[in-house]
C-alpha positions in Angstrom: 12.0 -3.6 24.3 9.2 -1.2 25.2 8.9 2.3 23.7 8.5 5.2 26.1 5.2 5.6 27.7 2.8 8.3 26.6 0.3 8.9 23.9 1.9 6.9 21.2 0.8 6.5 17.6 0.0 3.0 16.2 1.2 2.6 12.6 -0.2 -0.3 10.6 1.8 -1.6 7.6 0.7 -5.2 7.1 3.0 -6.2 4.3 5.7 -3.5 4.1 8.3 -3.2 6.9 10.1 0.1 7.2 13.3 -1.8 7.9 13.2 -4.1 4.8 15.8 -3.7 2.1 14.4 -1.3 -0.5 14.2 -2.3 -4.2 13.5 -6.0 -3.5 10.1 -7.6 -3.9 7.3 -5.2 -2.9 9.7 -2.9 -1.0 9.8 0.7 -2.2 8.7 4.2 -1.5 6.1 3.3 1.0 8.6 1.5 3.2 10.9 4.5 3.1 8.1 6.9 3.8 7.0 5.0 6.9 10.5 4.8 8.2 11.2 8.5 7.7 7.8 9.3 9.4 8.7 7.3 12.4 12.2 8.8 12.6 10.8 12.3 12.4 8.2 11.7 15.0 10.9 10.2 17.3 12.9 13.4 16.9 9.8 15.3 18.1 9.3 13.1 21.1 6.3 11.2 19.6 6.6 7.4 20.1 5.3 5.0 17.5 4.6 1.2 17.3 4.7 -0.1 13.8 2.8 -3.3 13.3 3.9 -5.6 10.4 3.2 -9.3 9.6 6.2 -11.5 10.2 7.5 -12.9 6.9 10.8 -14.2 8.2 11.1 -16.7 11.0 14.6 -15.5 12.0 13.9 -11.9 12.7 13.4 -10.7 16.3 9.8 -10.0 17.5 10.7 -6.3 18.0 13.4 -3.9 16.6 14.1 -0.3 17.1 13.4 2.0 14.1 14.5 5.1 16.1 14.6 6.0 19.8 10.9 5.7 20.9 9.9 3.9 17.7 9.7 0.2 17.5 8.8 -2.4 14.8 6.5 -5.1 16.1 6.3 -8.3 14.0 3.0 -10.2 14.5 2.9 -13.9 14.0 0.0 -14.2 11.6 0.0 -16.8 8.9 3.2 -18.6 7.7 6.4 -16.7 8.5 7.3 -16.2 4.8 6.5 -13.7 2.1 3.0 -14.2 0.7 1.3 -12.8 -2.4 -0.9 -9.8 -1.5 -4.0 -11.6 -2.5 -3.3 -14.3 0.2 -3.0 -11.6 2.9 -6.7 -10.7 2.7 -7.7 -13.8 4.6 -5.2 -12.9 7.4 -6.5 -9.3 8.1 -8.9 -10.2 10.9 -6.2 -12.4 12.6 -3.8 -9.5 12.2 -6.2 -7.1 13.9 -6.7 -9.6 16.7 -2.9 -10.0 17.2 -2.4 -6.3 17.2 -5.1 -5.6 19.8 -3.8 -8.5 21.9 -0.3 -7.0 21.8 -1.5 -3.6 22.9 -3.6 -5.2 25.7 -0.7 -7.3 27.0 1.2 -4.1 27.6 -1.7 -2.0 28.7 -0.7 0.2 25.8 -2.8 3.2 24.9 -2.6 5.1 21.6 -3.5 8.6 20.5 -4.5 7.4 17.0 -3.8 4.8 14.4 -2.3 5.5 11.0 -2.8 2.7 8.3 -0.6 2.5 5.2 -2.0 0.8 2.1 -5.4 -0.7 1.6 -4.5 -4.0 3.3 -3.8 -2.1 6.5 -7.2 -0.4 6.5 -9.4 -3.2 7.8 -7.2 -4.0 10.9 -7.0 -0.2 11.6 -10.7 0.1 11.4 -11.1 -2.8 13.9 -8.6 -1.1 16.2 -10.4 2.3 15.9 -13.7 0.7 16.8 -12.3 -1.3 19.7 -10.1 1.3 21.2 -12.1 4.4 20.4 -9.3 6.3 18.8 -9.2 8.1 15.4 -8.0 6.3 12.3 -6.0 8.0 9.6 -5.7 6.2 6.2 -3.0 6.5 3.5 -3.4 4.4 0.4 -0.1 4.9 -1.5 -1.7 3.5 -4.6 -5.3 3.0 -5.8 -6.8 0.1 -7.7 -9.1 2.3 -9.7 -6.3 4.6 -10.7 -4.5 1.6 -12.1 -7.6 0.4 -13.9 -8.1 3.9 -15.4 -4.6 3.6 -16.8 -5.5 0.4 -18.6 -4.1 -2.1 -16.1 -6.2 -5.2 -15.1 -9.0 -4.1 -12.7 -9.1 -5.4 -9.2 -12.8 -5.0 -8.3 -12.5 -6.4 -4.8 -9.7 -4.1 -3.8 -11.5 -1.1 -5.4 -14.6 -1.8 -3.4 -12.6 -2.2 -0.1 -10.8 1.1 -0.8 -14.1 2.9 -1.4 -15.4 1.5 1.9 -12.2 2.5 3.8 -12.3 6.0 2.3 -15.8 6.5 3.5 -15.2 5.1 7.0 -11.9 6.5 8.1 -11.5 9.8 10.1 -9.0 11.3 7.7 -7.4 10.4 4.4 -3.8 11.4 3.8 -3.0 11.6 0.1 0.6 11.7 -1.2 -0.2 14.2 -3.9 -3.0 16.6 -5.0 -3.5 14.2 -8.0 -4.2 11.3 -5.6 -6.7 13.5 -3.7 -8.5 14.4 -6.8 -8.8 10.8 -7.9 -10.1 9.8 -4.4 -12.9 12.3 -5.0 -13.5 11.3 -8.6 -13.2 7.5 -8.5 -14.2 6.8 -4.9 -16.6 9.6 -4.0 -14.4 10.5 -1.0 -15.3 13.6 1.0 -13.0 16.3 -0.1 -13.2 18.0 3.3 -11.6 14.9 4.9 -8.6 14.6 2.5 -5.3 16.2 3.3 -2.0 16.1 1.4 1.4 15.3 2.9 4.0 14.8 0.1 7.0 12.6 0.8 10.4 14.2 1.1 13.8 13.3 -0.2 17.2 12.9 1.3 19.2 16.0 0.2 22.7 14.7 0.5 24.6 15.0 -2.8 26.6 12.0 -3.9 30.4 12.4 -3.5 32.0 13.1 -6.9 34.7 10.6 -6.2 32.1 7.9 -5.5 30.4 8.7 -8.8 33.7 8.5 -10.7 34.4 5.2 -9.1 31.0 3.9 -10.0 31.5 5.0 -13.6 34.6 2.8 -13.7 32.9 -0.2 -12.1 30.1 0.0 -14.6 32.5 0.5 -17.5 30.6 3.6 -18.8 33.5 6.1 -19.1 32.9 8.4 -22.0 29.3 7.2 -22.4 26.0 9.1 -21.7 23.7 7.2 -19.3 19.9 6.9 -19.2 18.6 5.5 -15.9 15.5 3.7 -14.9 15.0 2.9 -11.2 12.0 1.0 -9.7 10.3 -2.3 -9.3 10.0 -4.3 -12.5 6.3 -4.7 -13.2 4.0 -3.7 -16.0 2.7 -0.5 -14.4 6.2 1.1 -14.3 6.4 1.2 -18.1 10.0 0.0 -18.5 9.0 -1.6 -21.8 8.2 1.9 -23.2 11.7 3.0 -22.3 13.3 0.0 -24.0 11.3 0.8 -27.2 12.4 4.4 -26.9 16.1 3.3 -26.7 15.5 1.2 -29.8 14.2 4.4 -31.6 17.2 6.3 -30.3 19.5 3.6 -31.8 18.8 5.1 -35.2 20.4 8.5 -34.2 24.1 8.5 -35.2 24.8 11.2 -32.6 23.5 9.0 -29.7 25.5 5.8 -30.3 27.3 6.1 -27.0 24.2 6.1 -24.9 23.7 3.2 -22.5 20.5 2.6 -20.5 20.7 1.2 -16.9 17.8 -0.5 -15.3 17.9 -0.7 -11.5 15.3 -3.0 -9.7 14.0 -6.5 -9.5 10.7 -8.1 -10.3 8.0 -7.3 -7.8 5.5 -9.9 -6.8 3.3 -8.7 -9.7 6.3 -8.6 -12.0 7.4 -12.1 -11.1 4.0 -13.5 -11.8 3.6 -11.7 -15.1 4.4 -12.9 -18.6 5.4 -16.5 -17.8 8.8 -15.9 -16.5 8.8 -12.5 -15.0 9.0 -8.9 -16.1 12.8 -8.7 -16.2 13.0 -11.7 -18.5 10.3 -10.1 -20.8 12.2 -6.8 -20.9 15.5 -8.5 -21.6 13.9 -10.4 -24.5 12.3 -7.2 -25.8 15.8 -5.5 -25.8 17.3 -8.5 -27.6 14.6 -8.6 -30.2 15.1 -4.9 -30.9 18.8 -5.5 -31.4 19.9 -3.2 -28.5 20.9 -5.8 -25.9 24.4 -4.3 -25.8 22.9 -0.9 -24.9 20.6 -2.0 -22.1 21.9 -3.4 -18.8 19.9 -4.8 -15.9 21.7 -4.3 -12.6 19.2 -5.8 -10.2 18.4 -4.3 -6.9 20.7 -1.6 -5.5 20.7 -0.7 -1.7 18.9 2.6 -1.2 21.9 4.2 0.4 23.8 3.6 -2.8 21.2 4.9 -5.2 22.3 8.6 -5.0 25.5 7.9 -6.9 23.5 6.2 -9.7 21.2 9.2 -10.0 24.2 11.5 -10.1 25.9 9.3 -12.7 23.0 9.5 -15.1 22.5 12.2 -17.7 18.8 11.7 -17.5 16.4 9.6 -15.4 13.3 8.3 -17.1 10.1 7.5 -15.2 7.7 6.2 -17.8 5.0 4.9 -15.3 1.5 4.2 -16.5 0.3 5.3 -13.1 2.2 7.0 -10.3 0.6 8.3 -7.1 3.6 10.6 -6.3 6.9 9.8 -8.1 9.7 9.4 -5.5 12.2 8.2 -8.0 11.8 11.4 -10.0 12.3 13.5 -6.8 15.4 11.5 -5.8 16.9 12.0 -9.2 16.3 15.7 -9.2 17.9 15.9 -5.7 21.1 14.8 -7.4 20.8 17.4 -10.1 19.6 15.0 -12.8 16.9 16.0 -15.3 13.9 13.7 -15.5 11.8 12.6 -18.4 8.5 11.4 -16.9 5.0 10.5 -18.0 2.4 13.1 -17.3 0.4 11.0 -14.9 -0.7 11.1 -11.3 1.6 13.1 -9.0 4.6 13.3 -11.4 3.6 16.8 -12.8 3.8 18.0 -9.1 7.3 16.7 -8.9 8.8 17.5 -12.3 8.5 21.0 -13.6 8.0 20.6 -17.3 10.7 22.3 -19.4 12.5 23.5 -16.2 13.7 20.4 -14.3 12.8 17.9 -17.0 10.2 17.0 -19.6 6.8 15.5 -19.2 5.4 13.2 -21.9 1.8 12.6 -22.8 0.7 9.1 -23.5 2.9 6.0 -24.0 4.4 6.3 -27.5 8.0 5.3 -27.4 8.9 7.8 -30.1 7.7 10.6 -27.8 9.9 9.4 -25.0 12.8 9.1 -27.5 12.3 12.7 -28.6 12.3 14.0 -25.0 15.3 12.0 -23.9 17.2 13.0 -27.1 16.3 16.6 -26.6 18.0 16.6 -23.2 21.0 14.6 -24.3 21.7 16.8 -27.4 21.7 20.0 -25.3 24.5 19.8 -22.8 24.1 23.4 -21.6 20.4 23.0 -21.2 20.9 19.8 -19.4 23.1 21.5 -16.9 20.5 24.3 -16.4 17.8 21.7 -15.9 20.0 19.8 -13.4 20.5 22.9 -11.3 16.8 23.7 -11.4 16.0 20.1 -10.5 18.2 20.3 -7.4 16.5 23.5 -6.3 13.1 22.1 -6.8 13.9 18.9 -4.9 15.1 21.0 -2.0 11.5 22.2 -1.5 10.4 18.7 -0.6 11.6 17.5 2.8 10.8 14.7 5.2 10.7 17.3 7.9 7.8 19.1 6.1 6.0 15.8 5.7 6.3 15.0 9.4 5.1 18.5 10.3 2.1 18.2 8.1 1.2 14.8 9.5 1.5 16.0 13.1 -0.9 18.8 12.2 -3.3 16.3 10.7 -3.0 14.1 13.8 -3.8 17.1 15.9 -6.9 17.9 13.9 -8.4 14.4 14.2 -7.3 13.6 17.8 -8.0 17.0 19.3 -10.6 18.7 16.9 -11.3 21.4 19.4 -7.7 22.7 19.0 -7.1 24.6 15.7 -4.5 22.9 13.6 -1.7 24.9 12.0 -2.2 23.6 8.5 -5.5 23.8 6.6 -7.1 20.6 5.3 -9.6 20.2 2.5 -10.0 19.9 -1.2 -9.9 23.6 -2.0 -6.7 24.3 -0.1 -4.8 21.1 -0.2 -5.7 19.5 -3.5 -6.1 22.3 -6.0 -8.2 22.0 -9.1 -5.9 20.9 -11.8 
C-alpha cells in the first residue's frame, strides 16, 4: 500500500497512533489532531506518511488514514505498549527504521512534522539526513507542568529546550503555549506559529441524548461531566472535592457527576493502585460515592451525546496546553467551568460561554458550578454562546494554517498567506 507519489509530508508520532481508540491509555487530543491533519491534507491532495512505533503484533504494517495518507508501523522495540520513559532508548533505532523505510521506496518528502517531544530527535535525524525542513509540535511541555507544581522532568525539559532551538519552526497549539516556549525555553518568538485544533461541529441527536439519559438512569437529575485521562495533572480530585462542597446545598441534591476516562500510563503508576482507585476512595471518604460515577473510556464518536447530556462540563486541569475537551463540550452547547491555565482562557470566554476559576480551591469550583446550575436561563444563554464560539474553531482552519506554515519553511522565497511570529500569532496576554 503506497501513497500517491509527489512531495509528501512525513509525520512522526512515535507513541501516539492517529488510529488508536481515544480515551484509553495515552490516547487523546494529540491522536485526534494528527488524524484530522492527515485527513485535511488528503482532501487538499497532500500525501502524508505517519510513522508510529508498533505496539501491537497483530496490526498490519500499513493502514490507510485517508486516501493518500498512510500509517506506517515501525518494528522498534517489543511490539507492546511501553512507558514513555522506556521509549527514549528507542529513538535512534526509530530514526534508523524510518529512514530505511523511506530509502526502500525511494520516497522523498517535502518536510517532516514531529508531534510530541519524543518525536523530535528522530525528526531531527531525518532533517539532517534528508536535507528537508523540520516542524515541531510539542502538545505538552515538561516545564509548564513543573511550573504548575507537578513533579519536574529535567531530562525531558532539557531535550525540549534543545529541540526548540534546533527545529526550523515550532507550531504551538495556543498563544499561551507560545508564550511559555519563549519564557521557559528561550525559544525564538519569530519561529513560533500558532495553529489551534478544531472541533467536530455535528450536534448530538436529541433522541440519542434522551436514550443515553435512560441508559445512565439520570432522568430528572442535573449532570456535571468530566472527560479526560485520569492522571494527577487533570485535576479530577479538585472536582470531587467540589462536589462534596456542593452536597451541603439542599437545592443541588439531584446533581450527579460523571467521570469519563481511564487511567493514563502516568495515572496507572500513581498513588499505589492508580488514579481512578484514588479518586473513587476520595469520593467514598467524602460520603458522595452515590453522586459520583466512573464510566471508563467512551469511544470518541459517542462523546458528543455525553457533552450534550451534561448541564455543565468541568475542566479543572492544573496545566492545559489547549483544552480540547472544553471546546468539544461548547460545540454541543454545554457551558464549561475551567481552570484559568494555559490555553483554556482562549477556548472558554469567561462569563459568556462558561466560567474560569483561578487556583485549585474546591470551594471556588463549587461556587462556579453552582452558579451555572442555579440559573437555568443563564445556562441556556451560555450554551448558545458556547456553540457559537466553538464554531469559530475548525479543523479546516487548522489545516490551512499548517499548510501556510509548511509553505513558509519549505519555500521561504514564496510569501505565505498567514503571518508568523510572536507579535502577530501569540499576543501579549
